[in-house]
BADRENBA-93630 format. One record per residue (C-alpha): x, z, y. Coordinates in nm, 3 decimals. Each point is the difference from the previous one (the first is absolute). Layout:
! BADRENBA-93630
NODE       px       pz       py
NODE        X        Z        Y
...
END
This chain:
! BADRENBA-93630
NODE       px       pz       py
NODE   11.699    8.088   11.901
NODE   -0.326    0.153   -0.112
NODE   -0.164    0.320    0.145
NODE   -0.135    0.105   -0.339
NODE    0.088    0.331   -0.093
NODE    0.062    0.164   -0.317
NODE   -0.181    0.358   -0.068
NODE    0.104    0.237   -0.282
NODE   -0.266    0.020   -0.267
NODE   -0.025    0.355   -0.121
NODE   -0.223   -0.105   -0.315
NODE    0.083   -0.031   -0.352
NODE    0.071   -0.376   -0.092
NODE   -0.249    0.047   -0.282
NODE   -0.261    0.214   -0.130
NODE   -0.379   -0.048    0.065
NODE    0.048   -0.122    0.371
NODE    0.222   -0.284   -0.089
NODE   -0.276   -0.120   -0.255
NODE   -0.264    0.060    0.310
NODE    0.230   -0.198    0.228
NODE    0.040   -0.319   -0.256
NODE   -0.397    0.018   -0.075
NODE   -0.019   -0.018    0.424
NODE    0.209   -0.300    0.007
NODE   -0.117   -0.162   -0.281
NODE   -0.359    0.042    0.147
NODE    0.092   -0.151    0.350
NODE    0.185   -0.286   -0.148
NODE   -0.346   -0.098   -0.190
NODE    0.191    0.038   -0.353
NODE   -0.111    0.369   -0.126
NODE   -0.116   -0.136   -0.367
NODE    0.269   -0.258   -0.052
NODE    0.264    0.227    0.159
NODE   -0.064    0.318   -0.187
NODE   -0.006   -0.222   -0.347
NODE    0.356   -0.160    0.105
NODE    0.107    0.364    0.078
NODE   -0.158    0.103   -0.361
NODE    0.234   -0.255   -0.159
NODE    0.317    0.124    0.160
NODE    0.259    0.154   -0.193
NODE   -0.209    0.010   -0.303
NODE    0.081   -0.094   -0.338
NODE   -0.207   -0.315    0.019
NODE    0.059   -0.052    0.364
NODE    0.266   -0.037    0.197
NODE    0.328    0.144    0.209
NODE    0.096   -0.190    0.344
NODE    0.323   -0.212   -0.021
NODE    0.222    0.225    0.161
NODE   -0.096    0.311   -0.216
NODE    0.313    0.189   -0.072
NODE   -0.179    0.250   -0.230
NODE   -0.183   -0.151   -0.278
NODE   -0.227    0.252   -0.202
NODE    0.127    0.041   -0.337
NODE   -0.296    0.302   -0.067
NODE   -0.305   -0.075    0.158
NODE   -0.195    0.277    0.121
NODE   -0.234   -0.039    0.287
NODE   -0.246   -0.236    0.093
NODE    0.008    0.061    0.372
NODE    0.394   -0.073    0.020
NODE    0.088   -0.255    0.249
NODE    0.314   -0.065    0.243
NODE    0.193    0.274    0.173
NODE    0.016   -0.087    0.407
NODE    0.375   -0.063    0.037
NODE    0.148   -0.174    0.293
NODE    0.110   -0.354   -0.067
END
């Protein structure tokens, strides 16, 4: 059994803080430019949805719309 602890996350799951966090992790993994280009194609009319997407967008309205953070 693991000694890891899950703490409460009191911040929003989206917004500018989430965008900064994504940028931080892309940079940390050395794929800042490639990762950003990939994300900008996600959920776009000429881009892609992930295979398990339950809610396809009929009326596209945002360039910065990625995926919700839901438990699997």
